[in-house]
C-alpha positions in Angstrom: 119.3 82.7 63.1 116.6 82.6 66.1 119.6 80.7 68.5 121.9 83.2 67.7 119.7 86.1 68.4 118.6 84.5 71.9 122.0 83.2 72.6 123.2 87.1 72.3 120.3 88.5 74.2 120.9 86.3 77.2 124.7 87.0 77.4 123.5 90.7 76.9 121.0 90.7 79.3 122.6 88.5 81.8 126.3 91.0 81.7 124.1 93.9 82.5 122.4 92.3 85.4 125.8 91.2 86.7 126.9 94.8 86.0 124.0 95.9 87.7 123.7 93.8 91.0 127.5 94.5 91.5 126.7 98.4 91.2 124.4 98.0 94.1 126.2 95.8 96.3 129.1 98.5 96.1 126.4 101.5 96.6 125.3 100.2 99.8 128.9 100.2 101.5 128.8 103.2 103.6 125.6 102.1 104.9 127.3 98.0 105.9 128.8 99.8 108.8 126.1 102.3 110.4 125.1 103.4 113.0 121.3 103.4 112.7 120.8 99.4 112.8 117.9 99.6 110.9 120.2 101.5 107.6 122.8 98.2 108.3 120.7 95.5 108.4 118.7 97.1 105.2 122.4 97.7 103.1 123.5 93.7 104.6 120.3 92.4 103.1 120.8 94.5 99.9 124.4 93.3 99.7 123.5 89.9 100.2 121.2 89.3 98.0 123.4 91.4 94.7 125.7 88.5 96.0 123.6 86.2 95.2 121.7 87.0 92.3 125.8 87.6 90.9 126.6 84.0 91.8 123.0 83.2 90.1 123.3 84.5 87.1 127.0 84.0 86.7 126.7 80.4 87.6 123.3 79.4 85.6 123.8 82.5 82.4 127.7 81.9 81.5 129.5 79.9 82.9 126.9 76.6 82.6 125.9 77.0 79.1 129.9 77.1 78.0 130.5 74.5 79.4 128.1 72.1 78.8 126.4 73.5 75.9 122.9 73.6 77.3 121.1 76.5 76.1 117.6 75.7 76.7 115.8 78.0 78.7 117.0 81.2 76.9 113.3 83.0 77.2 112.9 82.0 80.7 116.0 83.6 81.6 115.9 86.2 79.6 112.5 87.6 81.4 114.7 86.7 84.9 117.3 88.9 83.9 115.0 92.1 82.4 113.1 91.4 86.0 116.7 91.9 87.8 117.7 94.8 85.7 114.1 96.6 86.5 114.4 95.5 90.5 118.6 97.3 90.1 117.1 100.0 88.8 114.5 100.7 91.1 117.2 100.3 93.9 119.5 102.5 92.7 116.7 105.2 92.3 116.3 104.5 95.9 120.6 105.1 96.6 119.7 108.5 95.0 117.2 109.5 97.4 120.1 108.7 100.5 122.6 111.1 98.7 121.9 114.1 101.2 119.6 117.3 99.3 122.7 119.4 99.3 124.7 117.4 97.0 122.0 115.4 95.4 121.8 117.7 92.4 125.2 116.0 91.7 124.3 113.0 91.2 122.1 110.4 88.7 120.6 107.1 89.4 123.1 105.6 87.0 126.4 107.0 89.0 124.9 107.2 92.7 126.6 103.9 93.7 129.8 106.0 93.7 128.8 108.4 96.3 130.3 109.8 98.5 133.3 109.2 95.9 134.8 105.8 94.6 136.8 104.4 97.2 135.7 106.1 100.3 133.7 103.8 102.5 132.4 105.6 105.0 129.9 108.0 105.3 129.2 111.2 107.9 125.7 112.3 107.7 123.9 114.5 109.8 121.4 112.2 111.0 123.6 109.4 112.0 127.0 110.9 113.4 129.7 109.3 111.9 129.1 105.9 112.1 131.4 104.9 115.0 
């Protein structure tokens, strides 16, 4: 019974962490081409960090245990996943702070990754221009 609970907890926390870091990487997409170098570097750092976390979680928490049947570090992995989920929450809260004040009332921490629009890749910001 404990084995089943640990397996389900590991998979669920891994999926949440993977989904969160994917949303986080997508949230900073408009800043990747910002005219401001500090914003651009921060965004690239967040995107690369999210990619590394995504690959690690997918490989060691989902792919490797399924292939080899070796699931022996579950408590450590679950704890690591919970910390990653907390980090995603805090990073999305910081992304929400980047939404202009006049638009912020329409956005929450769980959907600000889509600002300014889910398919738009460039943000026009009054303080940085249009990024060109």
